[in-house]
C-alpha positions in Angstrom: 219.5 -39.1 -91.2 221.8 -38.5 -88.3 220.8 -38.6 -84.7 221.0 -34.7 -84.6 218.6 -34.5 -87.5 216.2 -37.3 -86.4 216.5 -38.0 -82.6 212.9 -39.3 -82.2 213.4 -41.8 -85.1 216.7 -43.0 -83.6 215.1 -43.4 -80.2 212.0 -45.2 -81.6 214.0 -47.7 -83.6 217.1 -48.4 -81.4 217.4 -52.0 -80.4 217.1 -51.2 -76.7 213.7 -49.7 -77.2 212.4 -52.6 -79.2 213.3 -55.5 -76.8 209.8 -55.5 -75.5 208.6 -56.4 -79.0 210.6 -59.7 -79.0 209.0 -63.0 -78.3 211.3 -65.5 -76.6 212.6 -68.1 -79.1 211.2 -66.2 -82.1 214.7 -65.2 -83.4 218.2 -66.6 -83.4 220.3 -63.8 -81.9 224.0 -63.6 -81.7 226.0 -60.7 -80.3 229.8 -60.8 -80.8 231.9 -57.9 -79.6 235.5 -57.2 -78.7 236.1 -55.9 -75.2 238.0 -52.9 -76.7 235.2 -52.1 -79.2 233.5 -48.7 -78.7 230.2 -50.6 -78.9 231.2 -52.9 -76.0 229.3 -51.2 -73.2 226.2 -50.9 -75.4 226.3 -54.6 -76.2 226.8 -55.5 -72.6 223.7 -53.5 -71.7 221.8 -55.2 -74.5 222.9 -58.6 -73.3 221.7 -57.8 -69.7 218.3 -56.6 -71.0 217.9 -59.7 -73.1 218.6 -61.8 -70.1 216.1 -59.8 -68.0 213.4 -60.3 -70.6 214.4 -64.0 -71.0 215.2 -63.7 -74.6 217.6 -66.5 -75.6 220.8 -65.3 -77.4 224.4 -66.1 -77.8 226.7 -63.4 -76.3 230.4 -63.6 -77.2 233.1 -61.2 -76.0 236.8 -61.6 -76.7 239.9 -59.4 -76.7 239.8 -57.1 -79.7 238.3 -54.0 -81.1 236.0 -52.8 -83.9 238.3 -53.8 -86.8 239.0 -56.4 -89.5 241.4 -58.3 -87.2 238.5 -59.0 -84.8 235.9 -59.6 -87.5 238.2 -62.0 -89.5 238.3 -64.3 -86.5 234.7 -63.7 -85.3 233.1 -64.6 -88.6 234.1 -68.2 -88.1 232.0 -68.4 -84.8 229.1 -66.5 -86.4 229.0 -68.8 -89.4 228.9 -71.8 -87.0 226.0 -70.2 -85.1 224.0 -69.7 -88.3 224.9 -73.2 -89.6 223.6 -74.7 -86.4 220.5 -72.6 -86.6 219.7 -73.6 -90.2 220.6 -77.3 -89.6 218.2 -77.4 -86.6 215.4 -75.7 -88.4 215.4 -78.2 -91.3 213.3 -80.6 -89.2 210.6 -78.0 -88.5 
């Protein structure tokens, strides 16, 4: 449901309220956001909280907004991130 219908559920399961459940190095995390994206400030805050909790992650910001032009370019970097992750986990 929407936030108006289920505010407690939204608050319980938002990423910001679940950071304390993360164990450092347990997940490969990438955040990729354009500086004109309406999610930019939220992602910046998430990045700062992950740093505070010493949760490793890749954080990428570049010019752009929440649209296909940005995503078409960013997917290349995200695929490289995941390829590196899966290549490094083959030996484990």
